[in-house]
C-alpha positions in Angstrom: -39.3 -79.2 238.4 -37.8 -82.3 236.6 -35.1 -81.5 233.7 -32.5 -83.4 232.0 -29.3 -81.5 232.1 -25.8 -81.6 231.0 -23.3 -82.6 233.5 -19.4 -82.8 233.0 -18.2 -82.9 230.0 -20.6 -84.9 227.7 -24.4 -84.6 227.4 -26.1 -86.8 229.9 -28.7 -88.1 227.4 -25.5 -89.6 225.3 -24.0 -91.1 228.6 -23.5 -95.0 227.8 -24.8 -97.3 230.4 -21.6 -98.6 230.5 -21.5 -100.7 234.1 -25.0 -102.5 233.3 -25.8 -103.0 236.9 -28.3 -105.9 237.3 -29.5 -104.7 240.6 -28.6 -103.7 244.2 -26.9 -106.9 245.5 -26.8 -105.7 249.0 -26.8 -102.6 251.6 -24.2 -103.3 254.2 -24.9 -101.5 257.8 -21.7 -101.5 259.8 -23.3 -101.4 263.7 -22.5 -101.4 267.2 -24.4 -104.8 267.9 -25.1 -107.0 265.0 -26.9 -109.5 267.0 -29.6 -106.8 268.6 -29.9 -104.9 265.2 -30.7 -108.4 263.6 -33.8 -108.5 266.2 -34.7 -105.2 265.4 -34.9 -105.9 261.8 -36.3 -109.2 261.9 -39.0 -108.5 264.3 -39.7 -104.6 263.6 -39.6 -104.9 259.9 -40.3 -108.6 259.4 -37.0 -109.3 257.6 -36.0 -113.0 257.4 -32.9 -114.1 259.0 -31.0 -116.0 255.9 -27.3 -116.5 257.0 -24.9 -116.0 259.8 -21.0 -115.1 259.5 -18.6 -115.0 263.1 -16.5 -117.2 265.1 -18.6 -120.5 264.3 -17.7 -120.3 260.7 -14.3 -119.0 261.0 -14.7 -115.4 260.9 -12.6 -114.2 263.8 -12.9 -110.6 262.9 -16.5 -109.6 263.1 -20.2 -111.2 263.6 -22.6 -110.6 260.5 -26.1 -111.3 259.7 -27.8 -111.4 256.1 -31.3 -110.7 256.5 -33.8 -110.6 253.2 -37.5 -109.4 252.6 -38.3 -110.0 248.6 -35.4 -108.9 246.8 -34.1 -106.8 249.6 -30.8 -108.1 251.1 -29.4 -106.1 254.3 -26.3 -107.2 255.9 -25.5 -106.2 259.6 -22.1 -106.3 261.0 -20.0 -105.4 264.1 -16.7 -106.3 264.9 -15.2 -108.4 267.6 -12.5 -106.0 268.6 -12.2 -102.3 269.7 -9.6 -101.6 267.2 -11.4 -102.7 264.2 -12.4 -100.3 261.4 -15.8 -101.1 262.1 -15.4 -100.3 265.9 -14.1 -96.9 264.8 -16.5 -96.2 262.0 -19.4 -96.8 264.5 -17.7 -95.0 267.4 -17.9 -91.8 265.0 -20.9 -92.0 263.0 -23.3 -94.8 265.0 -24.9 -97.3 263.2 -25.1 -96.5 259.3 -24.8 -98.0 255.9 -20.9 -98.4 254.5 -22.0 -100.5 251.8 -24.3 -99.8 248.7 -23.3 -103.0 246.6 -24.2 -103.6 242.8 -24.3 -106.7 241.4 -22.6 -106.7 237.5 -21.5 -109.3 235.2 -17.8 -108.6 235.4 -16.4 -106.6 238.6 -13.0 -106.3 236.6 -14.6 -104.2 233.8 -16.6 -102.3 236.2 -13.6 -101.5 238.3 -11.4 -100.6 235.4 -14.2 -98.8 233.4 -15.1 -96.5 236.6 -11.2 -96.0 237.8 -10.6 -94.8 234.3 -13.0 -91.9 234.7 -11.6 -90.6 238.0 -13.3 -93.1 240.8 -11.0 -93.8 244.1 -10.2 -97.2 244.6 -11.2 -99.2 247.7 -10.1 -102.4 246.5 -9.1 -104.1 243.1 -10.7 -107.1 241.9 -10.5 -109.9 244.0 -12.3 -113.5 244.6 -13.0 -115.1 247.7 -13.9 -119.1 247.4 -15.1 -121.8 249.0 -17.5 -125.3 248.2 -19.6 -123.3 247.0 -17.8 -121.8 244.4 -16.2 -118.0 243.8 -17.3 -114.7 245.2 -15.9 -112.0 243.2 -16.1 -108.4 244.2 -14.3 -105.0 243.8 -14.9 -101.6 245.4 -14.7 -97.6 244.9 -15.5 -94.5 247.5 -18.3 -92.2 247.0 -19.7 -89.7 249.3 -18.2 -89.5 253.2 -17.4 -93.2 254.0 -19.6 -94.9 251.6 -18.3 -97.4 249.4 -19.9 -99.1 246.3 -18.9 -102.7 245.7 -19.3 -104.4 242.6 -20.4 -107.9 243.0 -20.6 -111.2 240.5 -22.2 -114.3 241.8 -22.3 -116.0 238.3 -19.9 -118.7 240.0 -21.1 -118.6 243.6 -23.9 -120.5 244.8 -23.9 -120.3 248.5 -26.1 -118.5 250.6 -24.3 -115.1 250.6 -20.8 -115.1 250.7 -17.6 -117.5 251.5 -17.5 -117.9 255.7 -21.8 -117.5 255.7 -23.8 -120.1 256.7 -27.6 -120.5 256.0 -29.9 -119.8 258.8 -33.7 -120.5 258.9 -35.6 -117.6 257.7 -38.6 -118.3 260.2 -40.0 -114.7 260.6 -43.0 -113.3 259.5 -42.6 -110.9 256.6 -44.2 -106.9 256.0 -44.1 -107.3 252.4 -41.4 -105.3 251.7 -39.8 -106.2 248.2 -37.5 -103.9 246.7 -35.4 -101.2 247.3 -36.9 -98.5 245.4 -33.9 -95.6 246.0 -31.2 -94.7 248.2 -30.9 -91.2 249.6 -27.4 -89.5 250.2 -26.8 -86.5 252.3 -23.8 -84.0 251.3 -22.3 -81.0 252.7 -23.6 -77.4 251.1 -21.9 -76.9 247.6 -21.3 -80.8 247.1 -24.5 -81.8 245.8 -23.4 -81.2 242.2 -20.1 -82.6 242.6 -21.5 -85.8 243.1 -24.2 -85.5 240.4 -20.9 -85.2 238.3 -19.6 -88.3 239.9 -22.7 -90.6 239.4 -22.9 -89.2 235.6 -19.2 -89.0 234.8 -17.7 -92.3 236.6 -20.7 -94.2 236.6 -22.7 -93.3 233.8 -26.1 -92.4 235.4 -28.5 -90.1 234.4 -30.3 -87.1 236.2 -33.9 -87.9 236.3 -35.4 -85.0 238.5 -34.1 -81.9 240.2 -35.5 -79.9 243.0 -34.6 -76.7 244.6 -35.2 -74.9 247.4 -38.3 -73.6 246.5 -39.9 -77.2 246.0 -38.2 -78.3 249.3 -38.7 -75.7 252.1 -40.8 -74.4 255.0 -40.7 -71.2 256.7 -37.3 -72.5 258.6 -35.6 -74.5 256.4 -34.8 -76.1 252.8 -32.6 -78.5 251.2 -31.9 -79.0 247.2 -32.0 -82.3 245.5 -31.1 -84.2 242.5 -32.2 -88.0 241.4 -29.6 -90.0 239.8 -30.6 -93.3 238.2 -29.0 -96.1 236.0 -29.8 -96.6 232.3 -32.5 -99.2 233.3 -33.8 -96.9 236.2 -34.3 -99.4 238.6 -31.2 -98.2 240.7 -31.8 -94.2 241.8 -29.5 -92.6 244.2 -31.2 -89.1 245.1 -28.2 -86.6 246.5 -29.4 -84.2 249.0 -27.5 -80.7 249.9 -28.9 -78.3 252.6 -30.1 -75.0 251.3 -29.9 -71.9 253.1 -32.5 -71.3 255.7 -33.4 -69.4 258.8 -32.7 -72.5 261.4 -31.1 -75.8 261.1 -32.4 -78.1 258.1 -32.9 -81.8 258.6 -29.5 -82.5 256.4 -27.4 -80.2 258.4 -28.9 -82.4 261.7 -27.9 -85.3 259.9 -24.3 -84.1 259.2 -23.9 -82.8 262.5 -25.0 -86.0 264.2 -23.5 -88.5 261.5 -20.4 -86.2 261.3 -19.7 -87.1 257.6 -22.0 -87.3 254.2 -23.7 -90.4 254.4 -26.9 -92.6 253.5 -29.9 -90.7 254.7 -32.8 -93.2 254.0 -33.6 -96.3 251.9 -37.0 -96.4 250.5 -38.2 -99.8 250.2 -41.4 -100.7 247.7 -44.4 -102.6 248.9 -47.2 -103.5 247.0 -49.8 -103.4 249.7 -48.6 -100.1 251.7 -51.8 -100.4 254.2 -51.3 -103.7 255.4 -47.6 -103.3 255.3 -47.9 -100.2 257.7 -50.5 -101.9 260.0 -47.9 -104.8 260.4 -44.6 -102.3 260.9 -46.9 -100.2 263.3 -47.9 -103.4 265.4 -44.3 -104.4 265.1 -43.3 -100.9 267.0 -42.1 -99.2 264.4 -42.9 -95.5 264.5 -43.4 -93.4 261.8 -43.4 -89.5 261.2 -47.4 -87.6 261.7 -47.6 -84.7 259.0 -50.3 -82.0 260.1 -53.8 -83.3 260.2 -54.8 -80.6 257.6 -52.6 -82.1 255.1 -55.2 -84.7 254.6 -58.3 -81.8 254.6 -57.1 -80.9 251.1 -55.7 -84.4 249.6 -58.9 -85.3 247.7 -58.7 -82.2 246.0 -54.9 -82.3 245.4 -54.5 -86.1 244.2 -57.6 -86.8 242.8 -59.3 -90.4 242.8 -57.0 -93.2 244.0 -58.0 -96.8 244.7 -57.3 -96.8 248.5 -59.6 -95.5 251.0 -58.9 -92.0 252.3 -59.8 -92.9 255.6 -57.3 -95.3 256.1 -54.9 -93.4 254.8 -55.1 -90.5 257.1 -55.7 -92.9 260.0 -52.2 -94.4 259.3 -50.4 -91.3 258.1 -49.6 -92.1 255.0 -48.8 -89.2 252.3 -49.7 -89.5 248.7 -48.8 -87.7 245.6 -49.7 -87.7 241.8 -47.9 -86.6 238.7 -48.4 -87.2 235.0 -47.9 -90.8 235.3 -50.1 -91.9 238.4 -49.6 -91.6 241.7 -47.4 -92.9 245.1 -48.3 -93.6 248.7 -45.5 -92.9 250.8 -44.3 -92.9 254.7 -41.1 -92.3 256.9 -40.0 -93.9 259.7 -38.5 -91.9 262.8 -34.7 -92.2 262.9 -33.8 -96.1 263.1 -31.2 -95.3 266.0 -31.0 -92.8 269.0 -28.8 -90.1 266.5 -30.9 -88.6 264.3 -29.7 -89.6 261.1 -30.8 -92.5 258.8 -34.6 -93.7 258.7 -36.9 -95.8 256.5 -39.2 -94.9 253.7 -42.4 -97.4 252.8 -43.0 -96.8 249.2 -46.2 -98.0 246.7 -46.1 -96.7 243.4 -49.0 -96.7 241.0 -47.4 -95.3 237.6 -45.8 -92.5 239.3 -42.1 -92.2 239.0 -41.6 -89.2 241.1 -40.5 -88.8 244.9 -43.4 -87.0 246.3 -42.8 -83.5 245.3 -46.5 -82.5 246.8 -45.5 -83.8 250.0 -42.3 -82.0 250.7 -43.6 -79.0 252.6 -45.9 -81.4 255.0 -42.9 -83.7 255.5 -40.7 -81.0 256.5 -42.8 -79.4 258.7 -43.2 -82.8 260.8 -39.7 -83.0 260.7 -38.8 -79.8 261.8 -41.5 -80.7 264.6 -39.0 -83.6 265.7 -36.0 -81.5 265.3 -37.7 -79.0 267.7 -38.4 -82.1 270.4 -34.7 -82.6 270.2 -33.7 -79.1 270.3 -31.7 -79.3 267.1 -33.8 -76.9 264.7 
């Protein structure tokens, strides 16, 4: 059930898009071993390694790799010392997303505007400079320990940021071209708090609302609201668990990640069949919905361009709304803790999130939870 509603004191349809976000600049993972994580993302997901920062570049605190695929930029960092904030974060949460960075025209204006609206500061506007120019950032806190960092690159021509040096991007790509959306998991009863935050503090609008009747099985359920910026290019769904007979995937995530955090990153591709084939050859494992899902799929979604036998073989899900259809697939957790995972999505007009797939997806997730003894 999609709805546009009022959040906070001002009607959401009247909220100004004051941040004027250009794009998601990068997503920064804090991990236990950046070198090994780099290998996983480059060899498994086909990202190109484009830059490095570490001891050899004058960075005495942590090792960091920049990986890119299309317009997607991931940063993987791990600390050299056990007392560093990065080490403490990884010990508590395992590998996870610390920063979702947003590119803006003016980090001072973005910081001032969000602080005025009630944001909590992570750091005030600052500049870092080297021979390639000036790199400007500011940052605020969001759910859990996740930060939104505002980035201005207009006066910086380097490969990523000061202390980073270029690396040769020689890895084969898998056609992942952009971040479609980034999903956050929060505690029971906190979804509307963070919906209000994105509306009141950041000027986002609510695109969709899914309740426990939309996303449930016999055993578990969740609720979700999708927030997006004024352009519609930056989308942040917020999930919370709902009451159920057993533990939901959101509760499992919160148990193992210990705090709210980024549950999954959806990455867009122009050819999901080719992309998934490459990812599977590279060893990436995906969830598999019950096979009966595909028996009723043709009648449920109508005609699509892709061959249904290939979709079934690869385990891809399909859904349709009034504007078109989409194809999507979800990986198994990307680390031993059952926390973050990856979605691959291809849109053909649809602006939805696969509502018709929720039940089948939940059943697949519950099979995995039961194998882990966490259902």
